[in-house]
C-alpha positions in Angstrom: 6.9 -13.7 5.3 3.7 -15.6 4.9 0.7 -15.4 7.2 -2.6 -17.2 7.2 -4.4 -17.2 3.9 -7.9 -15.8 3.5 -10.0 -18.1 1.5 -11.5 -15.2 -0.6 -10.6 -15.8 -4.2 -9.2 -13.2 -6.4 -11.6 -12.1 -9.1 -11.6 -9.9 -12.2 -12.7 -7.1 -9.9 -10.0 -7.5 -7.2 -8.3 -4.2 -7.2 -4.5 -3.6 -6.6 -3.9 -0.3 -4.8 -0.4 1.1 -4.7 0.0 3.6 -1.9 2.5 6.5 -1.8 5.1 5.0 -4.1 6.6 8.4 -4.4 10.1 9.7 -5.2 10.2 11.7 -1.9 10.5 8.5 0.1 14.0 8.2 -1.2 15.0 11.2 0.8 17.6 10.2 3.4 15.7 12.3 6.0 13.3 9.4 6.5 16.1 7.2 7.8 16.9 3.6 6.9 14.2 1.7 5.0 13.7 -2.0 5.0 12.8 -4.4 2.1 14.9 -3.3 -0.8 12.9 -5.8 -2.9 9.7 -3.9 -2.5 9.8 -2.3 -5.9 10.5 -5.6 -7.7 7.7 -7.3 -5.9 5.4 -4.4 -6.6 6.3 -4.6 -10.4 5.5 -8.3 -10.3 2.0 -7.6 -8.8 1.4 -4.8 -11.4 2.4 -7.0 -14.3 0.1 -9.8 -13.0 -2.8 -7.4 -12.5 -2.4 -5.8 -15.9 -2.1 -9.2 -17.7 -5.3 -10.3 -16.0 -7.1 -7.1 -16.8 -7.8 -6.4 -13.2 -8.3 -2.9 -11.8 -5.3 -0.9 -10.6 -5.5 2.3 -8.6 -2.6 4.5 -7.4 -2.7 6.7 -4.3 -0.3 9.5 -3.7 0.2 11.7 -0.7 0.3 15.5 -0.9 1.7 16.5 2.5 0.6 19.7 4.2 3.7 19.7 6.3 6.0 22.6 5.5 9.2 20.6 5.4 7.9 17.4 3.7 9.4 16.1 0.4 5.9 14.9 -0.4 4.4 18.4 -0.6 2.7 19.0 -4.0 5.2 21.7 -4.9 8.2 19.4 -4.3 9.7 17.0 -6.9 9.4 14.2 -4.3 5.7 14.4 -4.7 5.9 12.6 -8.0 5.1 8.9 -8.2 8.0 6.5 -9.1 8.8 6.7 -12.8 6.9 4.1 -14.8 4.5 3.2 -12.0 1.3 4.3 -13.7 0.0 2.7 -16.9 -2.5 4.5 -19.2 -6.0 4.6 -17.9 -5.0 3.8 -14.2 -6.5 6.4 -11.9 -4.3 8.3 -9.5 -6.0 9.5 -6.3 -4.5 12.2 -4.2 -4.8 12.3 -0.4 -3.6 14.6 2.3 -3.8 12.3 5.3 -2.7 8.7 6.1 -6.0 7.0 4.9 -6.6 6.7 1.2 -10.3 7.0 2.0 -10.4 10.3 3.9 -11.1 13.3 1.6 -11.0 11.2 -1.6 -13.6 9.5 -3.8 -11.8 6.1 -3.6 -14.5 4.2 -1.8 -17.1 5.5 -4.2 -15.0 4.5 -7.2 -14.5 1.0 -5.8 -18.2 0.6 -5.0 -19.3 1.9 -8.4 -17.0 -0.6 -10.1 -18.4 -3.5 -7.9 -15.0 -4.0 -6.2 -15.1 -5.7 -2.8 -11.6 -7.1 -2.5 -8.5 -5.0 -2.3 -4.8 -5.8 -2.4 -2.6 -3.1 -0.9 1.1 -2.5 -1.5 3.5 0.5 -1.1 4.7 2.9 1.6 4.8 3.0 4.5 3.7 -0.2 6.2 3.0 1.3 9.6 1.5 4.6 8.4 -0.5 4.9 5.2 -0.7 1.2 4.3 -1.9 0.3 7.8 -4.3 3.2 8.1 -5.8 2.4 4.6 -6.1 -1.3 5.4 -7.9 -0.6 8.7 -10.3 1.8 7.1 -10.9 -0.5 4.1 -11.9 -3.4 6.5 -14.1 -1.0 8.5 -15.8 0.0 5.3 -16.6 -3.6 4.5 -13.9 -4.5 2.0 -11.9 -7.7 2.1 -8.3 -6.7 2.4 -5.0 -8.3 1.5 -1.7 -6.6 2.4 1.4 -7.8 0.5 4.2 -8.0 3.1 7.2 -8.0 0.6 5.6 -5.3 -1.5 5.4 -2.9 1.4 8.2 -1.2 3.4 8.8 1.4 6.1 11.6 3.3 7.8 13.3 3.3 11.2 11.2 4.8 13.9 11.8 6.5 17.2 9.4 5.8 20.1 8.0 8.2 22.6 10.7 7.3 25.0 13.6 7.7 22.5 13.8 4.0 21.7 14.9 3.3 18.2 13.1 0.6 16.3 14.7 -0.8 13.2 12.7 -0.6 10.0 12.4 -4.4 9.8 10.9 -4.5 13.3 8.4 -1.7 12.6 7.4 -3.4 9.4 6.9 -6.8 11.1 4.9 -5.4 13.9 2.7 -3.3 11.7 1.9 -6.4 9.6 1.3 -8.5 12.8 -1.2 -5.9 14.0 -3.2 -6.1 10.7 -3.1 -9.8 10.0 -6.3 -11.6 10.9 -8.0 -8.5 12.2 -8.0 -6.0 9.4 -6.4 -7.9 6.5 -4.8 -11.2 5.4 -1.0 -10.6 5.1 0.8 -12.6 2.3 3.9 -12.2 0.4 3.9 -11.7 -3.4 4.3 -15.3 -4.4 1.6 -16.5 -2.0 -0.8 -13.8 -3.2 -0.3 -14.7 -6.8 -1.0 -18.3 -6.0 -4.4 -17.5 -4.4 -7.0 -19.2 -6.4 -8.9 -17.1 -8.9 -12.6 -17.2 -10.0 
């Protein structure tokens, strides 16, 4: 899935932010998930960022809900094995936005970072909320369509929405308004400065 391309170049200070790539999202209680290639695409992004020496940040969710596998006292709270390399900061949040109750915006501004690339889980919750807030805070935002994923959802009226449908609609709502949505290949082809 490729959408319109922002002309903003990637620079040495373009930050890759992984969102909630946690073991607890493998719990079957979440329901069917789309995009089984998410992890491979995320690994390709991480490899490219590390090779270029660009900044990488990881965000993890510590849920306050009593039955969540993402609670800090649960094994599902842990990030995926091998996700974080030495020196890459891990920022913990308790809500959908990576900017609420954290020092992420301050860290980014202190480092002179104005462009963000977002990947992770879930497209329609924490990725979307973080993208919207990032744009509202003045950052240029890219969301990587095939390095994000979500689960099946149930609407207020009981309608079931397949994971692919929820994913596609979340990306459509972001694209051109809060972010530029690209797939991994297209993002890595964006010109650099």
